[in-house]
C-alpha positions, 0 to 999 in steps of 0.5 A: 403314829400320828398325834391324833391317834395317840390322843385317841388312845389316851382320851378313853383312859382319863383318870376318874375325877378326884373325890371331893372328900377323902374317905378319912375326912368324910368319915370324920365329918359324918361322925361329927355331923351325925354322932357328935352334935345334938342335931345328929339324929334329925340330920340322919332323918333328913338324909334318910328321907332324901335318900328315898327320894328328892323333896323340897324343904316343905315336903321334907318338914312333913316327912321327918316331922320337924318344923320348917325353920329347923329343916332350914337350919339342918339343910344349911349345915348339910349344904355347907358341908357338901352333903346336900344340894338344891336343884335351884339355889335360893328358890322356894320349892327347890328340890333337895338332893343328896350329893354324890359324896354322901350317896357313895358314903351311904354304907358309912352313914349306916355304920356310924348310926349303927355304932351310936345306938341303932343297928340300922337306919330305919325306913321312913315310917309310913302311915305316921304322917301328920295331917 
């Protein structure tokens, strides 16, 4: 067998990229950020809104009914912990997205939120937007 065919036999069987966080670490991180701090409920609302669709910080402030400075604070915390990312770092109007880590752990977010007082994360309430 030539070296080229040996390589081709293994290149399709490369192991998947390792997860940024292990499940145990992610569980603890989410418990702390969502259930262990005063800002937890606001962070859940932000994650819910971004789970629905990508938004910029201004749109997000309107969607979750929080002021812009509060949104900036929570986004900084979520970004520093690898849960939210920006389409263009430091650019006004940049779209915010959930990272693959939190997207994959969404059932865990619902589980945690259910255990701290709500049975399931509610959908964004439509018709209650402030204008």
